[in-house]
N, C-alpha and C positions, 0 to 999 in steps of 0.2 A: 504492499500500500503506501503510496508516492502520498504522503502528507501536505505538500507544497500544490500538489494538483487542487486541490477543495480551497478555494477561494476562501469562502467565510472561515474556514477555519484558519486559513494563514492571518486574514484579518485580525482575528478575536486574540492570536499567538502575538502579534506584531503589538497590540492594545495592551497586550499584559505586561511586554518588556517595555513598552514604553511608558507605562503607568508605576512599573517597579523603579526605573531609572528617575522619572520623576520624585518621587516619594522618597526615596533614599538619595537620591543625587543633588534634588532640587535641579535650579539652574544650569548649572553647570554640568552633573549628570547628562542632562539633556541634551546638554552641546556636545558632550563624547557618544552620546547614544548616537546625534545625527554624524557625525565623524565615520564613528564606526560603520555605523549604516551605506556612507557614500562609498568608503572604501571596499567595504562588501562585494555593492553592487560592482564596481567597475573590476574587480577581479572574477566575480562572476559572470558579469558578460564577455570578459576575456576568456575565461573557460569554456562558456558556450560559444565564442566564434562571433559574436554578436559584435566586438570591437577591438581593434587590432592596436593596441598602445603603440606597436612599434611604427606603423605609418602615422598617427597620433602627434608621437614626439618628434618624426623626423619633420612633419608638417608645420607642426607651432615655431622649430628652430628655425625654419628657414630651408632646409637642407633636402625638404622635398618638393623646392619649387624648379622648374626645369627653364 
């Protein structure tokens, strides 16, 4: 069973995690949660093949321009 295939359950789990960070970490805990969520999303997109970090970095540095 893929737990992330059920969007409702995934939303509930994300809500619980956010509530935990806000309750015990305050505003700083929420900022850490957001930071790690972005990093996790980028890593997940790279692993899924939706994002090519090498191409993104080369175009951001100007090396990808012809």
